[in-house]
N, C-alpha and C positions, 0 to 999 in steps of 0.2 A: 695305433692299437688301443682298443677299449680296455679299461681298467676292469669292468663289469661285462659279463657276457649273459647273455640270454639265449638259449639255443631255439626258443620256440618264437612264434609270432605273437603280437599283441594279442590279437582275437584269441587265442589259445588261454592266454592269462585271463583275460576278462571272463570266459566262460568257466575256469578253473583257478578262482584265486588263491587257494590254498598251495597251488604248486608254484606260485607266484612268489609267495612267501619262503618256501623250500628253496627256490632256485636263488633268491636273495640271500639267504644264508651260505648257500654255496658261493655265491656271488664275492661276498665279504671275504670268506675265507680263502678264496683264489686271489683275490686282491691284496690280502695280507701276505699270502706267499710270494706274490710277484713283488712286493716292496720290502720283503726281507730277503730274499734270494735270487731274484730277478726272473723265476719263472715260476708258473703254478702246476700243480699237478695235471689240471686241466688242459695246460699247455704242452705238457710231456705226453699227453696221448695223442696229441696232432703235431708232432714235432716238426715236420715239413712246413706246415701253416706257421707255426710260430717263428721260424728261422726266415720264412721269405717274408715275415713283416717285421722282422729286428734287423737284418742284414743290412738291406737298404738305407735304413736310417744311420747305422754305424758307419757305412759307407760315404754316405754325404757328410756325416761329421768327419772324418778322416780328410776328406777332399777340402773342406772347408778350414782343417786346421793350418797352423802356419809352418808347419814342416812337411817334407818330402824326402823321400828315399835318396835322391841325388846322384843315383847309379843307373847303368844302362838296364832297361830303356827308358827311363823317366828321369833324364838330366835336369828338366825345367819343371817348374811347379805346375805349370800349366798342362803339361802333358800326365802327370800323376792325377792332377784334378780331373781332367776329360776321362783317365781310366776308370777313376773310382766312381764317378758320375754315370759313365756308361753302362760299368757293371752294376749299378745300384739299378737303372733303368730296365735293365735284363731282369733282377730279382723282382723288382714291381711288377713286370708284365707276366711273369709266372705266377703270381698270386693268384688263388682259386677265384676270387670275385673279377679279376682283370683277364684271365686267361678266356673263361669260356663264352664270353659275351660275342654273338653274332657269328661264331666259328662253325657252328654245325647248321648248314643250310637246311637239314629235314626237320629243324626244330617246330616249326610251326605245323608242319604235317603231321608230326608227330604226336601233337598235343591233340589234334583232331582224331589221330588214329587211336589214341589211347581211349578218349571217350566212347570209340565203336567197340573197342575191343572190350572195355570194362565198363558197360552203361550204370549210371545211377539209378536207381528203382523209382526216383520221385522226380527225375527232370528227365525231359525228352530232349534227345540229340537231335540237332538240325543239320548233321552232317549228310551228304549223299554217299558218303564212301563205304564200299561194301566190306564185308569181314577180311576178305582174300586180299584186298587193295590195302587194308590197314596193317596186315600181317607184312606185307612187302615193305610199306612204309617204315614200320618197327625195325624191321631186318635191317634197312638202309640205315636209318638213325642210329641203331647201335654199331653197326660197322663203322660208322664214320666217327663215333663216340671212340669206339677203340683206337682208330688212327690218331684223333688228337689226344688220347691219353699217351699212346706211345710217342707221339710227338714231342708232348710236354715233358715226359720223363727223360729224352733225351735233351732236349733242351737244358732241364734241370741239372742232368748229369754233367753236361758241359760248362753251365755255370758254377757249379761247385766244384768243378775241374779247374777252372780258370781262378777262382778265388784261393785255391791252394796252390796254384802256380806261383803265386807271389806271395804265399803265405808269412814269410819272415820279414818282408816290407812293411806288414801293418802292424808292427810293432815299433811304430815311432814315437 
């Protein structure tokens, strides 16, 4: 997890340098909050993303520690280590930057359809797609996105449920 977060791309700050310094001020403020209390106001605005970046590291630290519960179903250190590492893998896979890559097969067509539906005044489009085809592609893209969001939410719910299932054992 980065200590400093800049929400915009470099090109944005190159064209508007005063905004970079404003964001830099906020980044120092949030970094100070993270250093003193473990989270910042910025993190609390997107708590799910923050937790999905913090929990895997905590689970891996617990897995690599010298202690383990020693009770059913984790009688051996290896079982406990496997459980913590597999749960950390699940949380890492659900992070926003890891989740969306290549999951929506309509992504490329959607970008082309977006150019057809919202043409830029100074750029001519090279697409042969009609407006009706573009509307259909956009509809299919958003239906797939809705399915992916529902799937991710279900997996998140299951991951948090699994984490809470053995909650008392994480107090080692």
